[in-house]
N, CA, C and O atoms as a MOPAC input file, in Angstrom:
PM7 MOZYME 1SCF
protein

 N      0.83600 1    -1.18200 1     0.00000 1
 C      0.00000 1     0.00000 1     0.00000 1
 C      0.88500 1     1.25200 1     0.00000 1
 O      1.81900 1     1.36600 1     0.79400 1
 N      0.58400 1     2.15900 1    -0.87700 1
 C      1.37700 1     3.39200 1    -0.96500 1
 C      1.04000 1     4.33400 1     0.17300 1
 O     -0.08100 1     4.35300 1     0.68300 1
 N      2.01700 1     5.09700 1     0.55000 1
 C      1.84400 1     6.11700 1     1.56500 1
 C      0.98800 1     7.25600 1     0.99100 1
 O      1.18900 1     7.68300 1    -0.14600 1
 N      0.04400 1     7.73300 1     1.78500 1
 C     -0.88100 1     8.77900 1     1.35000 1
 C     -0.14000 1    10.03800 1     0.89600 1
 O     -0.43000 1    10.57400 1    -0.17400 1
 N      0.81400 1    10.51100 1     1.70300 1
 C      1.56500 1    11.71500 1     1.34100 1
 C      2.37300 1    11.49800 1     0.06700 1
 O      2.47500 1    12.39600 1    -0.76800 1
 N      2.94200 1    10.31200 1    -0.08200 1
 C      3.70300 1     9.99300 1    -1.28600 1
 C      2.80800 1    10.05400 1    -2.52200 1
 O      3.21000 1    10.58200 1    -3.55900 1
 N      1.60500 1     9.51700 1    -2.40900 1
 C      0.65100 1     9.57300 1    -3.51900 1
 C      0.29500 1    11.01200 1    -3.86900 1
 O      0.25700 1    11.38200 1    -5.04300 1
 N      0.03500 1    11.81900 1    -2.85000 1
 C     -0.32000 1    13.22100 1    -3.09400 1
 C      0.82400 1    13.94300 1    -3.79500 1
 O      0.59500 1    14.72100 1    -4.72100 1
 N      2.05200 1    13.68800 1    -3.35700 1
 C      3.21600 1    14.33600 1    -3.96600 1
 C      3.40000 1    13.88800 1    -5.41500 1
 O      3.73600 1    14.69400 1    -6.28300 1
 N      3.18100 1    12.61700 1    -5.66400 1
 C      3.32100 1    12.09900 1    -7.02700 1
 C      2.28000 1    12.74800 1    -7.94500 1
 O      2.61000 1    13.18000 1    -9.04900 1
 N      1.04600 1    12.81500 1    -7.49600 1
 C     -0.00600 1    13.45200 1    -8.29300 1
 C      0.30000 1    14.93100 1    -8.50700 1
 O      0.10000 1    15.46500 1    -9.59800 1
 N      0.78300 1    15.58100 1    -7.46000 1
 C      1.13000 1    16.99400 1    -7.54600 1
 C      2.22200 1    17.21600 1    -8.59400 1
 O      2.12300 1    18.11800 1    -9.42700 1
 N      3.25400 1    16.39200 1    -8.54300 1
 C      4.35700 1    16.50900 1    -9.50400 1
 C      3.85200 1    16.30400 1   -10.93600 1
 O      4.22400 1    17.05500 1   -11.83800 1
 N      3.02200 1    15.30900 1   -11.14200 1
 C      2.49400 1    15.04600 1   -12.48700 1
 C      1.65400 1    16.21800 1   -12.97900 1
 O      1.75900 1    16.61800 1   -14.13900 1
 N      0.82400 1    16.76800 1   -12.10300 1
 C      0.00500 1    17.91400 1   -12.51500 1
 C      0.86200 1    19.14300 1   -12.79300 1
 O      0.59200 1    19.88400 1   -13.73700 1
 N      1.89300 1    19.36500 1   -11.98000 1
 C      2.79500 1    20.49600 1   -12.22000 1
 C      3.47700 1    20.36700 1   -13.57900 1
 O      3.59000 1    21.34500 1   -14.31700 1
 N      3.93000 1    19.15600 1   -13.90800 1
 C      4.56500 1    18.92200 1   -15.20800 1
 C      3.56400 1    19.14200 1   -16.34400 1
 O      3.90000 1    19.72800 1   -17.37300 1
 N      2.35500 1    18.67500 1   -16.15100 1
 C      1.31200 1    18.86900 1   -17.15800 1
 C      1.02400 1    20.35500 1   -17.33000 1
 O      0.89600 1    20.83400 1   -18.45700 1
 N      0.92000 1    21.09000 1   -16.22300 1
 C      0.64400 1    22.53100 1   -16.27700 1
 C      1.77400 1    23.28600 1   -16.96100 1
 O      1.53000 1    24.25400 1   -17.68200 1
 N      3.00100 1    22.85100 1   -16.74100 1
 C      4.16700 1    23.52400 1   -17.32100 1
 C      4.40100 1    23.11800 1   -18.77400 1
 O      5.23500 1    23.70300 1   -19.46500 1
 N      3.66000 1    22.11500 1   -19.22700 1
 C      3.85000 1    21.64900 1   -20.59600 1
 C      5.14900 1    20.90200 1   -20.77900 1
 O      5.69000 1    20.85000 1   -21.88300 1
 N      5.65700 1    20.31900 1   -19.70200 1
 C      6.96200 1    19.65500 1   -19.78000 1
 C      6.86200 1    18.14000 1   -19.91500 1
 O      7.84200 1    17.43300 1   -19.67800 1
 N      5.70000 1    17.63900 1   -20.28800 1
 C      5.55100 1    16.20600 1   -20.52200 1
 C      5.82100 1    15.89900 1   -21.98400 1
 O      5.33700 1    16.60400 1   -22.87000 1
 N      6.58100 1    14.86100 1   -22.23800 1
 C      6.80500 1    14.42300 1   -23.61000 1
 C      5.50500 1    13.82100 1   -24.15300 1
 O      4.58500 1    13.54100 1   -23.38500 1
 N      5.42800 1    13.62400 1   -25.44700 1
 C      4.25800 1    13.00500 1   -26.06300 1
 C      3.99400 1    11.64500 1   -25.42800 1
 O      2.85100 1    11.30400 1   -25.12400 1
 N      5.05800 1    10.87200 1   -25.23100 1
 C      4.89900 1     9.54200 1   -24.61500 1
 C      4.38200 1     9.66300 1   -23.18700 1
 O      3.51900 1     8.89000 1   -22.77300 1
 N      4.90100 1    10.62300 1   -22.43700 1
 C      4.43200 1    10.82000 1   -21.06500 1
 C      2.97100 1    11.26500 1   -21.05400 1
 O      2.20500 1    10.87700 1   -20.17300 1
 N      2.59300 1    12.07500 1   -22.03000 1
 C      1.19500 1    12.48600 1   -22.12400 1
 C      0.29500 1    11.28700 1   -22.38900 1
 O     -0.79400 1    11.18600 1   -21.82500 1
 N      0.75000 1    10.38500 1   -23.24300 1
 C     -0.03000 1     9.17800 1   -23.53400 1
 C     -0.13500 1     8.28200 1   -22.30500 1
 O     -1.14000 1     7.60100 1   -22.10000 1
 N      0.91700 1     8.29500 1   -21.49400 1
 C      0.96900 1     7.44800 1   -20.30500 1
 C      0.46100 1     8.16400 1   -19.05500 1
 O      0.63800 1     7.68800 1   -17.93400 1
 N     -0.17100 1     9.31000 1   -19.27100 1
 C     -0.66000 1    10.09400 1   -18.14000 1
 C     -1.31600 1     9.17300 1   -17.11900 1
 O     -2.20100 1     8.38200 1   -17.44500 1
 N     -0.87000 1     9.29400 1   -15.90300 1
 C     -1.34300 1     8.43600 1   -14.83200 1
 C     -2.87100 1     8.39000 1   -14.83300 1
 O     -3.54000 1     9.41300 1   -14.68700 1
 N     -3.39000 1     7.21300 1   -14.99600 1
 C     -4.84400 1     7.02100 1   -15.02500 1
 C     -5.49300 1     7.55900 1   -13.75400 1
 O     -6.64700 1     7.98900 1   -13.76400 1
 N     -4.74400 1     7.53000 1   -12.67300 1
 C     -5.27900 1     8.01700 1   -11.40400 1
 C     -5.66400 1     9.49600 1   -11.47500 1
 O     -6.63800 1     9.90900 1   -10.84600 1
 N     -4.90500 1    10.30000 1   -12.23700 1
 C     -5.26500 1    11.71100 1   -12.41700 1
 C     -6.64000 1    11.83600 1   -13.05000 1
 O     -7.44300 1    12.68500 1   -12.66400 1
 N     -6.89700 1    10.98400 1   -14.02200 1
 C     -8.18400 1    11.01500 1   -14.72500 1
 C     -9.28400 1    10.46900 1   -13.82600 1
 O    -10.36000 1    11.05900 1   -13.72400 1
 N     -9.01800 1     9.35200 1   -13.18000 1
 C    -10.02300 1     8.72600 1   -12.31000 1
 C    -10.41500 1     9.66200 1   -11.17400 1
 O    -11.58600 1     9.73200 1   -10.80000 1
 N     -9.45500 1    10.37000 1   -10.63400 1
 C     -9.73100 1    11.29900 1    -9.53300 1
 C    -10.30400 1    12.62800 1   -10.01900 1
 O    -10.66500 1    13.48000 1    -9.20700 1
 N    -10.38700 1    12.80900 1   -11.32000 1
 C    -10.94700 1    14.03000 1   -11.86700 1
 C     -9.99300 1    15.20800 1   -11.87000 1
 O    -10.42500 1    16.35200 1   -12.01700 1
 N     -8.69200 1    14.94800 1   -11.70800 1
 C     -7.70500 1    16.02900 1   -11.67700 1
 C     -7.26300 1    16.44000 1   -13.08000 1
 O     -6.79300 1    17.55900 1   -13.29000 1
 N     -7.41600 1    15.53400 1   -14.02500 1
 C     -7.07000 1    15.81400 1   -15.42100 1
 C     -8.02300 1    15.00600 1   -16.29800 1
 O     -8.69800 1    14.08400 1   -15.83900 1
 N     -8.05300 1    15.37900 1   -17.55600 1
 C     -8.85600 1    14.60000 1   -18.50500 1
 C     -8.08700 1    14.47100 1   -19.80000 1
 O     -7.28000 1    15.33000 1   -20.15200 1
 N     -8.34400 1    13.41000 1   -20.48500 1
 C     -7.72800 1    13.17800 1   -21.80000 1
 C     -8.66600 1    13.74700 1   -22.85500 1
 O     -9.82000 1    13.33200 1   -22.96500 1
 N     -8.16900 1    14.68300 1   -23.61400 1
 C     -8.93000 1    15.30000 1   -24.69900 1
 C     -8.33000 1    14.79500 1   -26.00400 1
 O     -7.13400 1    14.96000 1   -26.24400 1
 N     -9.14500 1    14.18800 1   -26.83800 1
 C     -8.65900 1    13.61500 1   -28.10200 1
 C     -7.96500 1    14.65200 1   -28.98300 1
 O     -6.97200 1    14.33800 1   -29.63800 1
 N     -8.47300 1    15.87100 1   -29.00600 1
 C     -7.91400 1    16.90200 1   -29.87600 1
 C     -6.70900 1    17.61300 1   -29.26500 1
 O     -5.73700 1    17.90300 1   -29.96200 1
 N     -6.77300 1    17.89000 1   -27.97200 1
 C     -5.74900 1    18.71900 1   -27.33200 1
 C     -4.85400 1    17.96400 1   -26.36100 1
 O     -3.97300 1    18.57200 1   -25.75300 1
 N     -5.04600 1    16.68200 1   -26.19600 1
 C     -4.23500 1    15.91800 1   -25.25400 1
 C     -4.71700 1    16.11400 1   -23.82800 1
 O     -5.84300 1    16.56500 1   -23.61900 1
 N     -3.89200 1    15.78600 1   -22.84100 1
 C     -4.31400 1    15.88400 1   -21.44600 1
 C     -4.44400 1    17.34100 1   -21.00100 1
 O     -3.62300 1    18.18700 1   -21.35600 1
 N     -5.47400 1    17.61400 1   -20.22800 1
 C     -5.68200 1    18.94500 1   -19.67200 1
 C     -6.04900 1    18.82400 1   -18.20300 1
 O     -6.60700 1    17.81600 1   -17.77000 1
 N     -5.73300 1    19.84700 1   -17.45300 1
 C     -6.04000 1    19.88100 1   -16.02000 1
 C     -7.46100 1    20.38300 1   -15.84100 1
 O     -7.86200 1    21.37100 1   -16.45500 1
 N     -8.21500 1    19.70200 1   -15.00200 1
 C     -9.59000 1    20.10400 1   -14.71300 1
 C     -9.59400 1    21.17500 1   -13.61700 1
 O     -8.55900 1    21.47300 1   -13.02000 1
 N    -10.76100 1    21.74100 1   -13.36700 1
 C    -10.91200 1    22.70500 1   -12.27500 1
 C    -10.51400 1    22.05300 1   -10.94700 1
 O     -9.83800 1    22.67500 1   -10.12800 1
 N    -10.92800 1    20.82200 1   -10.73900 1
 C    -10.55500 1    20.09800 1    -9.52400 1
 C     -9.03300 1    19.94100 1    -9.43600 1
 O     -8.46400 1    20.04100 1    -8.35000 1
 N     -8.38200 1    19.69900 1   -10.55700 1
 C     -6.93100 1    19.59600 1   -10.59300 1
 C     -6.26400 1    20.91500 1   -10.24400 1
 O     -5.26700 1    20.93800 1    -9.52200 1
 N     -6.81200 1    22.02200 1   -10.75600 1
 C     -6.26200 1    23.34500 1   -10.42400 1
 C     -6.42900 1    23.63700 1    -8.93000 1
 O     -5.54300 1    24.21500 1    -8.30000 1
 N     -7.57800 1    23.23200 1    -8.36800 1
 C     -7.79400 1    23.41300 1    -6.93100 1
 C     -6.79800 1    22.58600 1    -6.12500 1
 O     -6.27100 1    23.05600 1    -5.11600 1
 N     -6.54100 1    21.36200 1    -6.56400 1
 C     -5.57400 1    20.49600 1    -5.89300 1
 C     -4.18200 1    21.12700 1    -5.92600 1
 O     -3.48300 1    21.14300 1    -4.91200 1
 N     -3.77800 1    21.64700 1    -7.08700 1
 C     -2.47500 1    22.31500 1    -7.19900 1
 C     -2.37900 1    23.49600 1    -6.23800 1
 O     -1.37200 1    23.66400 1    -5.55100 1
 N     -3.42100 1    24.30500 1    -6.19500 1
 C     -3.42200 1    25.47500 1    -5.31300 1
 C     -3.32600 1    25.03100 1    -3.85400 1
 O     -2.55700 1    25.60000 1    -3.07900 1
 N     -4.09400 1    24.03100 1    -3.48700 1
 C     -4.07200 1    23.52900 1    -2.11000 1
 C     -2.66900 1    23.04600 1    -1.73400 1
 O     -2.17300 1    23.34500 1    -0.64800 1
 N     -2.04400 1    22.30700 1    -2.62900 1
 C     -0.69100 1    21.80900 1    -2.36100 1
 C      0.31400 1    22.96100 1    -2.30600 1
 O      1.24500 1    22.93200 1    -1.50100 1
 N      0.13100 1    23.97300 1    -3.15600 1
 C      1.00400 1    25.15500 1    -3.11100 1
 C      0.85700 1    25.86300 1    -1.75900 1
 O      1.84400 1    26.31900 1    -1.18200 1
 N     -0.37800 1    25.95100 1    -1.26200 1
 C     -0.62400 1    26.57600 1     0.04300 1
 C      0.01600 1    25.76300 1     1.16200 1
 O      0.61500 1    26.31800 1     2.08400 1
 N     -0.11600 1    24.45200 1     1.07100 1
 C      0.49000 1    23.56200 1     2.06200 1
 C      2.01400 1    23.74000 1     2.08300 1
 O      2.61600 1    23.87800 1     3.14800 1
 N      2.61800 1    23.73500 1     0.91000 1
 C      4.07400 1    23.91300 1     0.81500 1
 C      4.50700 1    25.28000 1     1.35000 1
 O      5.50200 1    25.39000 1     2.06600 1
 N      3.75000 1    26.31400 1     0.99500 1
 C      4.09700 1    27.66900 1     1.43900 1
 C      3.99600 1    27.78100 1     2.95200 1
 O      4.85100 1    28.40300 1     3.58200 1
 N      2.96900 1    27.19200 1     3.54200 1
 C      2.82500 1    27.25700 1     4.99200 1
 C      3.95300 1    26.49800 1     5.68100 1
 O      4.47700 1    26.94700 1     6.70100 1
 N      4.32100 1    25.36300 1     5.13100 1
 C      5.43400 1    24.59800 1     5.69800 1
 C      6.73500 1    25.39800 1     5.62000 1
 O      7.50800 1    25.42300 1     6.57800 1
 N      6.97400 1    26.04800 1     4.48600 1
 C      8.17300 1    26.88100 1     4.33000 1
 C      8.14900 1    28.06300 1     5.28600 1
 O      9.17000 1    28.40800 1     5.88100 1
 N      6.99700 1    28.67500 1     5.43300 1
 C      6.87700 1    29.81100 1     6.33900 1
 C      7.11600 1    29.35200 1     7.77500 1
 O      7.76800 1    30.05300 1     8.54900 1
 N      6.60200 1    28.19700 1     8.12900 1
 C      6.80000 1    27.64400 1     9.47300 1
 C      8.28300 1    27.40500 1     9.74500 1
 O      8.77300 1    27.69200 1    10.83800 1
 N      8.98800 1    26.88400 1     8.75500 1
 C     10.40100 1    26.55600 1     8.93500 1
 C     11.32000 1    27.76500 1     8.83100 1
 O     12.26300 1    27.89600 1     9.61200 1
 N     11.05200 1    28.65200 1     7.87100 1
 C     12.01200 1    29.71400 1     7.56300 1
 C     11.50600 1    31.13500 1     7.81500 1
 O     12.26000 1    32.09600 1     7.65500 1
 N     10.24600 1    31.27700 1     8.20500 1
 C      9.65900 1    32.59100 1     8.54400 1
 C      9.66000 1    33.56800 1     7.37800 1
 O      9.67400 1    34.78200 1     7.58500 1
 N      9.64400 1    33.04700 1     6.14600 1
 C      9.61100 1    33.91300 1     4.96800 1
 C      8.27200 1    33.74600 1     4.26000 1
 O      7.77600 1    32.63200 1     4.09300 1
 N      7.70700 1    34.85600 1     3.85500 1
 C      6.41500 1    34.83300 1     3.16600 1
 C      6.56500 1    34.22000 1     1.77700 1
 O      7.60000 1    34.38900 1     1.13200 1
 N      5.53600 1    33.51000 1     1.31600 1
 C      5.59000 1    32.95800 1    -0.04000 1
 C      5.55700 1    34.07200 1    -1.07100 1
 O      5.00200 1    35.14300 1    -0.82700 1
 N      6.15400 1    33.81300 1    -2.21900 1
 C      6.18300 1    34.82400 1    -3.28200 1
 C      4.86400 1    34.88000 1    -4.04700 1
 O      4.55200 1    35.90400 1    -4.65500 1
 N      4.09100 1    33.80800 1    -4.02900 1
 C      2.80300 1    33.77200 1    -4.72500 1
 C      1.77100 1    34.53500 1    -3.89200 1
 O      1.38800 1    34.09500 1    -2.80700 1
 N      1.33000 1    35.67400 1    -4.40800 1
 C      0.42700 1    36.53500 1    -3.65100 1
 C     -0.94600 1    35.89900 1    -3.41200 1
 O     -1.56600 1    36.16000 1    -2.38100 1
 N     -1.42700 1    35.08100 1    -4.33100 1
 C     -2.71300 1    34.40800 1    -4.11500 1
 C     -2.61500 1    33.42600 1    -2.95300 1
 O     -3.51900 1    33.33500 1    -2.12200 1
 N     -1.51700 1    32.70000 1    -2.91000 1
 C     -1.28900 1    31.75400 1    -1.81200 1
 C     -1.19500 1    32.51900 1    -0.49300 1
 O     -1.82100 1    32.13600 1     0.49500 1
 N     -0.42300 1    33.58800 1    -0.47900 1
 C     -0.26300 1    34.39000 1     0.72700 1
 C     -1.60900 1    34.94100 1     1.19700 1
 O     -1.92100 1    34.88600 1     2.38600 1
 N     -2.39800 1    35.46500 1     0.27700 1
 C     -3.71400 1    36.00700 1     0.63700 1
 C     -4.62300 1    34.92000 1     1.21700 1
 O     -5.37500 1    35.17500 1     2.15800 1
 N     -4.55500 1    33.71400 1     0.65800 1
 C     -5.37100 1    32.61300 1     1.17600 1
 C     -4.92800 1    32.24400 1     2.59500 1
 O     -5.76600 1    32.04800 1     3.47500 1
 N     -3.61500 1    32.15000 1     2.81600 1
 C     -3.10700 1    31.81100 1     4.14900 1
 C     -3.51300 1    32.86400 1     5.17400 1
 O     -3.84600 1    32.52700 1     6.31000 1
 N     -3.48700 1    34.13600 1     4.78000 1
 C     -3.91900 1    35.20900 1     5.67200 1
 C     -5.42300 1    35.14000 1     5.92300 1
 O     -5.86900 1    35.27300 1     7.06200 1
 N     -6.20000 1    34.93500 1     4.87200 1
 C     -7.65600 1    34.87300 1     4.99700 1
 C     -8.10500 1    33.71000 1     5.87600 1
 O     -9.08700 1    33.82200 1     6.60900 1
 N     -7.38500 1    32.59700 1     5.79800 1
 C     -7.71600 1    31.42400 1     6.61900 1
 C     -7.17300 1    31.54300 1     8.04200 1
 O     -7.38900 1    30.65700 1     8.86900 1
 N     -6.47100 1    32.63300 1     8.32100 1
 C     -5.85500 1    32.88500 1     9.62700 1
 C     -4.83400 1    31.81400 1     9.99800 1
 O     -4.70400 1    31.43500 1    11.16200 1
 N     -4.11700 1    31.33600 1     8.98900 1
 C     -3.04100 1    30.37400 1     9.21600 1
 C     -1.72300 1    31.08100 1     9.51300 1
 O     -0.80400 1    30.48700 1    10.07800 1
 N     -1.63500 1    32.35500 1     9.12800 1
 C     -0.41700 1    33.13400 1     9.35700 1
 C     -0.77600 1    34.54500 1     9.80700 1
 O     -1.87200 1    35.04500 1     9.55500 1
 N      0.18300 1    35.16500 1    10.47700 1
 C      0.08000 1    36.56900 1    10.85300 1
 C      1.23200 1    37.31600 1    10.20300 1
 O      2.38100 1    36.87500 1    10.24400 1
 N      0.90900 1    38.44900 1     9.60400 1
 C      1.94000 1    39.28100 1     8.97200 1
 C      2.76100 1    39.97200 1    10.06200 1
 O      2.27000 1    40.18600 1    11.17000 1
 N      4.00400 1    40.32000 1     9.74900 1
 C      4.83000 1    41.06000 1    10.72000 1
 C      4.13600 1    42.37300 1    11.09400 1
 O      3.60500 1    43.07600 1    10.23500 1
 N      4.15000 1    42.68100 1    12.36700 1
 C      3.46300 1    43.88100 1    12.84700 1
 C      4.34400 1    45.12900 1    12.79800 1
 O      3.83800 1    46.24900 1    12.86300 1
 N      5.65900 1    44.93900 1    12.68200 1
 C      6.56800 1    46.08500 1    12.63800 1
 C      7.84300 1    45.67100 1    11.91200 1
 O      8.09400 1    44.48700 1    11.68800 1
 N      8.62800 1    46.65900 1    11.55600 1
 C      9.88500 1    46.37900 1    10.85600 1
 C     10.75800 1    45.46600 1    11.71100 1
 O     10.89600 1    45.66800 1    12.91700 1
 N     11.33100 1    44.48200 1    11.07900 1
 C     12.20300 1    43.55000 1    11.78000 1
 C     11.47300 1    42.34100 1    12.34900 1
 O     12.10400 1    41.35800 1    12.73800 1
 N     10.15400 1    42.41200 1    12.40000 1
 C      9.38000 1    41.26500 1    12.89700 1
 C      9.27400 1    40.20700 1    11.79800 1
 O      9.44500 1    40.50500 1    10.61700 1
 N      8.99400 1    38.99200 1    12.19700 1
 C      8.89000 1    37.89700 1    11.24000 1
 C      7.44500 1    37.46100 1    11.06600 1
 O      6.58100 1    37.74400 1    11.89600 1
 N      7.21300 1    36.76600 1     9.96400 1
 C      5.92500 1    36.13700 1     9.74500 1
 C      5.73200 1    35.06900 1    10.81300 1
 O      6.69600 1    34.47000 1    11.28900 1
 N      4.48300 1    34.83900 1    11.18100 1
 C      4.19700 1    33.86500 1    12.22300 1
 C      3.09800 1    32.91000 1    11.76300 1
 O      2.08000 1    33.33500 1    11.21600 1
 N      3.31500 1    31.62600 1    11.98900 1
 C      2.27700 1    30.62900 1    11.73700 1
 C      1.44900 1    30.53900 1    13.01200 1
 O      1.98900 1    30.33900 1    14.10000 1
 N      0.14400 1    30.68600 1    12.87200 1
 C     -0.75000 1    30.65600 1    14.02800 1
 C     -0.97800 1    29.22000 1    14.49700 1
 O     -0.57900 1    28.26200 1    13.83500 1
 N     -1.62200 1    29.09500 1    15.64300 1
 C     -1.98500 1    27.76000 1    16.14400 1
 C     -2.89700 1    27.06700 1    15.13900 1
 O     -2.80400 1    25.85500 1    14.94300 1
 N     -3.76500 1    27.82300 1    14.51200 1
 C     -4.65600 1    27.26300 1    13.48600 1
 C     -3.83600 1    26.72300 1    12.31000 1
 O     -4.12800 1    25.64300 1    11.79600 1
 N     -2.81800 1    27.46500 1    11.88600 1
 C     -1.94800 1    27.02700 1    10.79500 1
 C     -1.15000 1    25.79400 1    11.17400 1
 O     -1.00900 1    24.87200 1    10.37100 1
 N     -0.62300 1    25.77000 1    12.40400 1
 C      0.10600 1    24.58800 1    12.86800 1
 C     -0.81300 1    23.37300 1    12.92100 1
 O     -0.41000 1    22.26100 1    12.58200 1
 N     -2.04900 1    23.59900 1    13.34800 1
 C     -3.02100 1    22.50000 1    13.39000 1
 C     -3.28200 1    21.93200 1    12.00700 1
 O     -3.41100 1    20.71900 1    11.84200 1
 N     -3.36000 1    22.81400 1    11.00300 1
 C     -3.58200 1    22.33500 1     9.63200 1
 C     -2.39000 1    21.51300 1     9.16700 1
 O     -2.55500 1    20.44400 1     8.58000 1
 N     -1.18800 1    22.01500 1     9.43100 1
 C      0.00800 1    21.26800 1     9.03900 1
 C      0.05100 1    19.90400 1     9.72700 1
 O      0.37100 1    18.89800 1     9.09400 1
 N     -0.26500 1    19.87100 1    11.00000 1
 C     -0.25300 1    18.60800 1    11.73600 1
 C     -1.29700 1    17.63900 1    11.19500 1
 O     -1.07300 1    16.42900 1    11.18500 1
 N     -2.42400 1    18.15500 1    10.75100 1
 C     -3.46400 1    17.27900 1    10.20900 1
 C     -3.04100 1    16.67200 1     8.86900 1
 O     -3.52900 1    15.61000 1     8.48400 1
 N     -2.14900 1    17.33700 1     8.17400 1
 C     -1.68200 1    16.85400 1     6.88100 1
 C     -0.54900 1    15.85200 1     7.03300 1
 O     -0.42900 1    14.92400 1     6.23300 1
 N      0.26900 1    16.02900 1     8.03500 1
 C      1.41000 1    15.13400 1     8.28800 1
 C      1.46200 1    14.88200 1     9.78500 1
 O      2.12700 1    15.61800 1    10.51300 1
 N      0.77800 1    13.86300 1    10.25100 1
 C      0.71900 1    13.61700 1    11.69000 1
 C      2.12000 1    13.51900 1    12.31100 1
 O      3.06900 1    13.03000 1    11.69800 1
 N      2.20000 1    13.99500 1    13.52500 1
 C      3.46700 1    13.96500 1    14.26000 1
 C      3.82400 1    12.52600 1    14.62200 1
 O      2.93300 1    11.69500 1    14.79800 1
 N      5.10900 1    12.22400 1    14.73400 1
 C      5.51200 1    10.88000 1    15.16300 1
 C      4.96800 1    10.59600 1    16.56600 1
 O      4.72000 1    11.52000 1    17.34000 1
 N      4.79100 1     9.34700 1    16.87800 1
 C      4.27700 1     8.94700 1    18.19700 1
 C      5.10500 1     9.59000 1    19.29500 1
 O      6.33500 1     9.58900 1    19.25300 1
 N      4.41200 1    10.13300 1    20.26800 1
 C      5.10000 1    10.73000 1    21.40600 1
 C      5.43400 1    12.19800 1    21.21600 1
 O      5.80500 1    12.86400 1    22.18200 1
 N      5.31500 1    12.72800 1    19.99900 1
 C      5.61300 1    14.14200 1    19.76100 1
 C      4.41600 1    14.97800 1    20.15300 1
 O      3.27100 1    14.52900 1    20.10400 1
 N      4.70800 1    16.19800 1    20.53900 1
 C      3.64200 1    17.13300 1    20.86800 1
 C      3.90600 1    18.43000 1    20.14200 1
 O      5.05000 1    18.85400 1    19.97800 1
 N      2.80200 1    19.06400 1    19.70100 1
 C      2.93100 1    20.37200 1    19.07800 1
 C      3.38000 1    21.36500 1    20.15500 1
 O      3.02700 1    21.24000 1    21.32700 1
 N      4.13700 1    22.31400 1    19.74000 1
 C      4.56800 1    23.22900 1    20.77600 1
 C      4.99800 1    24.45200 1    20.21200 1
 O      5.40300 1    25.35900 1    20.94000 1

């Protein structure tokens, strides 16, 4: 059985490659059936594989997850303004209140991260 996070990362990578147009013709033909079954992409006879609205939402969600993890680790705001606005709107982060202050991940943001990647046994959020 595959690891859930590993599957999500694999799907994310495939969708990113599809979005960037960096798949070869053969890779497009071999597009992971799981992307289609999950509704993240569809095979179009005329235009080849395309990302669905659900696929775009999945990409955005994963981008937000990655940005929050980076902000948690390095205290730097993401460069993607849509992602940053979503993290602020969801109250997952607090902007610096004064010069020299750092971005802060809120308890709500830490809770979301923990729900995505459970802590090892015996670990506690802190």
